N, C-alpha and C positions, 0 to 999 in steps of 0.2 A: 480316246487316247489322251494320256496325260502329257504335259510338256515339262521339260527339265532344262535348266540353264547350266551349262558347263562353263565355269569361270576359269580362265587360264592364268594361273599364277606363275611368275618367274622372277628370278634374280635379275634386276636390270643390268648388272655387269656381265652376266654370263654370255650373252650373245655378241658383246662388243668386240671380242677377239676372234670371233668365228670367221674362218676363211670364206670368201665369197662363194666358192663351189659348194661348200657344205651348207651355207645358207640357202642357196638356190635349190639344193636337193631337199632340204627341209620344207621349203615353200611348195615344191612339187608334191611332197608327202601330204601336206595339209590340203592342197587342192584336190588330190586324188581321193583322200578320205572324205572330204566334204561332198565331192561329186557322187561317191558311192552312197552316202547317206541321202542325198537329194534323190538319187535314182530309186532308192527304197521307200521314198516318201517320209523319211525320218527327220530331215533337216527343215527347220522352220526359218531360221536366220542365223547369220554369223557376221562378225566384224572384228577386224584387228583394230585395237585402240592406238591412237597416236601417242607417242611418248611426250612427256612434258605438258605444259599448259593445264595441268590438273588443278582444279579449285575445290576446296572443301567449303561447304556452306553449313554453318552451325549457328544455333541461337546463342546469343550472348546478351544477357539482360533483356530477354524477350525479343530481340531484333536479330534478323539474319546477318551474319558477318562472313565474308569470304576470306580465305587464306590459301596460300600455296600448299601443294602436296602432290604426290608423296614426297617425302623429304629425302635428301641425299643419303641419309643413313638407312633408308628403307631396305629391308632384307628381301622383300618381294613386292611385286606390283601386279595388278591385273592388266594383262596385255591384250586381252580380247575375250570373246565369248562365242559359244555355239548354243543355239536354242534348238532342242530336238524334241521329237515326239516318241514316246515309248509306251508299250502296253502295261509296263510294271516298273517298280523300282529296280528290280533285278535286270530287266532289259536295258534300262537307262545306265546302270552301272557297267554293263557289258560294253555299251557304246563308249562310255567314258574311259574304260580300260584300253580301248583300241585307239584312243586319240593320239595323234602323232606329237602332241605337245609334251607327252611324257618322256622327257630325255633330261639328262643332267639332274639338276635339283628342281626342275619344274614340277608343278603338281596341278591337278584339276579338282576344283570344288564343284560338286554335283548338288544342285538345289532344285527341288520340285517347285513348279510355278503353282500358285494357288488355283485350284480347280475352278472357282467361281470367276476368276479373272480370265482364264482360258475360255470359259463358256461365253462370257460377255464379249470378248474379242471376236470369237467366231460368229456371234450373233450380230456383229457390226456396231457394237456400242460399248 
């Protein structure tokens, strides 16, 4: 079974004006969707990422340098992820299409995990 990462992209400003009731309903949808994936043996892991405190580490003149990010003008940020298992790219895409993150201008980036990395992780090393 292959693993896929669903990266959850969103406009950082879009949820700031959301009424509390709507936010709670959205959280319930995410929880129910994740529980259904877990029950089917498809969910490997998931996390919501904290806003702010993002650091970019890049090489400058051969040395790692840290800077702030994402920037205030960022059009979208990665707010979380789901790692899932699927038998094929098509199944992974079906899972991604059912993700409750798809509302407003949000979008999901679907990336396959390198098969060698998955095999090593399952072997414990």
